[in-house]
C-alpha positions in Angstrom: 23.4 4.5 7.7 20.3 2.8 6.2 20.3 -0.8 6.0 19.9 -0.8 2.0 20.6 2.5 0.0 19.6 2.0 -3.7 20.7 5.0 -5.6 19.4 5.1 -9.7 19.0 2.0 -10.0 18.0 0.7 -14.1 17.3 -2.7 -15.2 16.9 -3.4 -19.2 16.6 -6.3 -21.2 17.7 -6.7 -24.9 14.5 -8.2 -26.7 14.1 -8.7 -30.5 11.7 -5.9 -30.7 14.0 -3.6 -28.6 15.4 -2.7 -25.2 12.7 -3.0 -22.2 13.8 -0.7 -19.7 12.0 -2.7 -16.7 13.5 -0.2 -14.1 14.6 3.0 -14.7 16.2 5.7 -11.9 14.9 3.9 -8.9 16.1 5.3 -5.7 15.1 4.6 -2.3 16.7 3.9 1.6 15.6 0.7 4.0 16.3 1.4 7.7 17.1 -1.3 9.9 14.0 -3.4 11.2 11.6 -1.2 8.7 9.1 -2.7 6.4 8.6 -1.9 3.5 6.0 -2.0 0.5 6.6 -2.4 -3.1 2.8 -2.0 -5.2 1.4 -1.5 -8.2 0.3 -3.4 -11.3 1.8 -6.5 -12.9 4.7 -5.4 -14.9 6.0 -2.2 -12.8 8.9 -3.2 -11.5 8.7 -4.5 -8.3 10.1 -8.0 -9.3 12.7 -7.1 -11.5 13.6 -4.3 -8.5 14.0 -6.8 -6.0 16.2 -9.5 -8.2 17.9 -6.7 -9.6 19.2 -5.9 -5.5 19.3 -9.3 -5.2 21.7 -10.1 -7.5 19.6 -12.5 -9.3 19.2 -10.5 -12.9 20.8 -12.8 -15.5 23.4 -10.9 -17.8 22.6 -11.4 -20.9 19.7 -10.5 -21.4 19.2 -8.2 -18.6 21.7 -5.4 -17.7 21.8 -3.5 -14.0 23.3 -0.3 -13.6 23.3 1.5 -10.2 25.2 4.9 -9.2 24.8 2.3 -5.8 23.3 -0.4 -4.4 25.0 -0.4 -0.6 23.7 -2.6 2.1 24.8 -3.5 5.6 27.9 -1.7 4.2 28.3 -3.5 1.2 28.4 -1.8 -2.5 26.3 -4.8 -4.3 27.1 -3.6 -7.6 31.0 -4.5 -7.0 31.1 -7.4 -5.7 32.3 -10.9 -7.7 29.2 -13.3 -8.5 31.0 -15.9 -5.8 31.0 -12.8 -3.3 27.1 -12.2 -4.2 26.6 -15.9 -3.6 27.8 -16.0 0.1 25.3 -13.0 0.9 22.6 -14.9 -0.6 20.8 -16.6 1.4 22.9 -15.7 4.6 22.9 -12.0 5.3 19.9 -11.4 2.5 17.3 -13.7 1.6 14.1 -14.0 -1.0 10.6 -15.4 -0.6 9.4 -16.2 -4.0 5.9 -15.8 -5.0 5.6 -19.7 -6.4 7.1 -21.9 -4.1 6.1 -25.1 -6.5 8.9 -23.6 -8.7 11.2 -22.5 -6.1 11.9 -26.0 -4.7 13.6 -28.8 -6.1 9.9 -31.1 -6.8 12.3 -34.2 -6.7 14.5 -33.5 -3.4 13.0 -34.0 0.5 11.8 -30.9 2.4 14.6 -31.6 4.6 17.4 -32.0 1.9 16.3 -28.3 0.9 16.9 -26.9 4.0 19.4 -28.5 5.8 21.3 -27.5 2.5 21.0 -23.5 3.5 23.0 -24.0 6.6 25.5 -26.3 5.6 27.1 -23.7 3.0 26.5 -20.8 5.2 26.4 -21.8 8.4 29.0 -24.7 8.1 26.8 -27.2 10.3 27.5 -30.5 10.4 24.5 -33.3 9.2 23.2 -34.0 12.5 23.2 -30.0 13.4 21.4 -29.0 10.2 19.0 -31.7 10.9 18.2 -30.1 13.9 18.1 -26.6 13.0 15.7 -27.7 10.2 13.2 -29.0 12.7 13.4 -25.8 15.0 12.9 -23.8 11.5 10.1 -25.8 10.6 8.4 -25.9 14.1 9.2 -21.9 14.3 7.1 -21.4 11.4 4.1 -23.8 12.8 4.9 -26.6 10.7 3.1 -29.6 13.0 5.0 -32.6 13.1 8.2 -31.0 11.6 10.6 -33.7 12.2 8.6 -36.2 10.3 8.0 -34.2 7.5 11.4 -33.3 6.9 11.3 -36.6 4.8 8.4 -35.2 2.8 8.6 -34.1 -0.9 6.8 -30.4 -1.7 3.7 -31.8 -3.3 3.0 -33.6 -0.6 2.6 -29.8 1.4 0.1 -27.7 1.0 0.5 -24.2 -0.3 0.5 -22.8 2.4 2.9 -24.8 4.4 5.4 -24.9 1.3 5.5 -20.9 1.5 6.1 -21.5 5.3 9.2 -23.6 4.3 10.5 -21.3 1.9 10.4 -18.5 5.1 11.9 -20.7 7.2 14.8 -21.4 4.4 15.2 -17.8 3.7 15.2 -16.7 8.0 17.9 -20.1 8.5 20.6 -17.9 8.2 19.2 -14.9 10.4 19.1 -12.8 7.1 19.2 -8.9 8.1 17.3 -8.2 4.4 14.3 -10.4 3.7 12.8 -9.4 0.6 9.0 -11.1 -0.2 7.7 -10.8 -3.4 3.8 -12.0 -3.7 5.1 -14.2 -0.9 1.1 -14.4 -0.2 -0.9 -13.8 -3.5 -2.1 -17.7 -4.0 -3.0 -18.6 -0.7 -6.5 -18.2 0.8 -7.2 -15.6 3.0 -6.8 -17.9 6.3 -3.4 -18.8 5.4 -2.5 -15.5 4.2 -3.8 -13.5 7.4 -1.0 -16.6 9.2 2.0 -16.2 7.0 1.5 -12.2 7.5 1.3 -12.4 11.2 4.1 -15.0 11.1 6.6 -12.3 9.1 5.7 -9.3 11.5 6.7 -11.5 14.2 9.7 -12.7 13.2 10.2 -8.9 12.2 9.6 -8.1 15.6 11.3 -10.6 17.4 15.1 -10.7 14.8 14.6 -6.7 13.8 14.7 -8.3 10.2 14.1 -5.2 7.6 11.5 -6.5 5.3 10.8 -5.4 1.8 6.9 -6.6 1.0 5.8 -6.2 -2.8 2.6 -7.4 -3.0 -0.7 -5.7 -5.3 -2.5 -6.2 -2.6 -3.0 -2.9 -0.7 -4.8 -4.1 2.1 -2.1 -6.4 3.1 0.5 -3.2 2.4 -1.3 -1.3 4.7 -1.8 -4.1 7.6 2.2 -5.0 7.5 4.5 -2.3 6.3 5.8 1.1 7.5 6.3 3.2 4.2 5.2 2.5 0.8 6.9 2.8 -2.5 4.4 3.0 -5.4 5.6 1.6 -8.7 4.5 2.3 -12.8 6.1 1.5 -15.9 9.5 1.1 -13.6 9.5 4.4 -11.9 8.9 4.9 -8.1 6.2 8.2 -8.8 5.0 8.0 -5.0 7.0 7.3 -1.6 5.8 8.2 1.9 4.6 6.7 5.4 1.4 4.1 5.2 -0.6 5.8 7.2 -0.2 9.6 5.5 0.0 8.1 1.9 -2.9 6.1 2.1 -5.1 8.8 3.9 -3.5 11.4 1.5 -2.0 10.3 -1.8 -0.5 12.8 -3.8 -0.3 11.2 -7.3 -2.9 10.4 -10.0 -1.9 6.2 -10.2 -2.0 6.3 -6.4 -5.7 7.5 -6.6 -6.3 5.1 -8.7 -5.0 2.3 -7.0 -6.8 3.3 -3.9 -10.5 3.8 -6.0 -9.9 0.2 -7.1 -9.6 -1.7 -4.3 -12.5 -2.6 -2.6 -12.6 -2.3 1.2 -14.8 -2.0 4.1 -15.1 1.0 6.4 -18.4 1.9 7.8 -18.6 4.7 6.0 -20.8 4.9 2.8 -20.5 2.3 0.2 -17.4 2.8 -1.4 -17.6 2.7 -5.5 -15.0 0.6 -7.5 -13.4 2.9 -9.9 -11.3 0.8 -12.6 -8.2 2.5 -14.0 -8.8 2.9 -17.9 -6.5 1.8 -20.3 -3.0 0.2 -20.3 0.3 0.7 -19.1 3.0 1.9 -21.5 5.3 0.0 -23.9 8.4 0.2 -22.0 10.4 -0.3 -25.2 9.0 2.8 -26.4 10.9 6.0 -25.0 8.4 7.9 -21.9 9.3 11.3 -22.2 6.3 12.7 -20.0 4.7 11.3 -16.8 3.8 7.6 -17.9 0.8 7.5 -16.4 -0.6 10.4 -18.0 -2.6 8.4 -20.6 -4.3 7.2 -18.1 -4.9 9.7 -15.4 -7.8 11.4 -14.5 -6.5 14.1 -12.5 -4.3 15.6 -15.2 -3.3 19.3 -15.7 -1.8 21.2 -18.2 1.5 21.0 -16.9 1.1 17.2 -17.3 1.0 17.7 -21.2 4.2 19.7 -21.3 6.8 18.7 -19.1 7.7 15.4 -16.8 7.0 15.9 -13.4 9.4 16.5 -11.0 9.0 14.8 -7.0 7.4 17.2 -4.6 7.3 17.4 -1.3 4.3 17.2 0.5 5.8 15.8 4.6 8.3 14.3 6.1 9.5 11.2 4.0 6.3 12.1 2.0 7.0 12.7 -1.7 5.2 12.3 -5.6 6.3 12.7 -9.0 2.8 14.6 -9.8 1.6 18.4 -10.8 -1.9 17.6 -9.5 -2.6 19.3 -6.8 -3.7 16.4 -4.8 -2.5 16.5 -1.4 -4.5 19.8 0.9 
C-alpha cells in the first residue's frame, strides 16, 4: 500500500467573477521513502494540491472534494478538523516558500520550535528545549542554544528556512511537503538545503513531495515527477525517463525554456508563448492546446486520454513525442 494515495482531487474557489477550478481531477500515489516532484509554472495548481492534502484550504471560499485522500491508512477527507490538526505537524508536515510569513515575528525561535514539541510530543519545557537545540543543530544552525532566544528577523533567509525544516521534522513525520522551499535563496544556500533534505530523507525514510518550478533542482532530488498545468497532471513518470523522453507538449516546452550546461552544443532557449487558460472558463480540450507547438489534428477534436509509454510513465497527449 502506498503511504499517500490521492484520487480525483478537485479544489475550487468561489470568487465574484465565478468559480475558479484550481485543481481538477488530480490522482497519484506516493510510496514510503519516495521523493515526488510537482513541477509547472505559477498557477498550475501545485501549491493548492499540497494545501488540499494538508487540509489547509479555507472553506469557504474554497471547496475540496476527492474520491479519497488516504494517508498512512487514514482517509483524510473523513477526518474532523480536530483530528486533522493532530496529524498535521506530527505525521505529515509542510515547509512553505516564505519563512518570514510562516514564522511569527514577535515570538522567539525557541518559543515557536518548542510549541510543536509540546503539542504533539507532550514534552515538558526542559525536554522540549533540549530537543529544539538538537533539531537546530541537525539542520546546521550554529550556536543553536544561543539562537533559541533570537527572533526571525535576526536570521538570514537560509537560516529561517532551516528553522522551518527543523520544525517540520521535529515530530519525525512520515510525509514532508516542501513548497518552493529554496526559491528565495541564493544558489549556495539552496544547495545546502537540498543536501539536508536528501540526508534526512535517506536517514529517516521520510516521503517527500517537492514542489518547484526549478527543473534542475527536481532532477537532482526526486525519484518521480508529476507535471502540472491548469490544475491537472498532464504527465507523470520516473525522473530520468521523463526528462530524457518527455511525452507531453507542455513538458517539452518546460525543457526548452530551461537553461542547461551539458557539454553538448549550445542550448537555445525557446520560451512558451502565450498565457495559461482562465480557470474560470470551462476547458473542453487539452488545456495547453493554444500554446502547444506539437499539436496534431486530434487535439482540436477531443480531450486527450492518458497514454502509457513505459512502467510508471504516461502523458495526456496525442502527439507522438516518445520514440
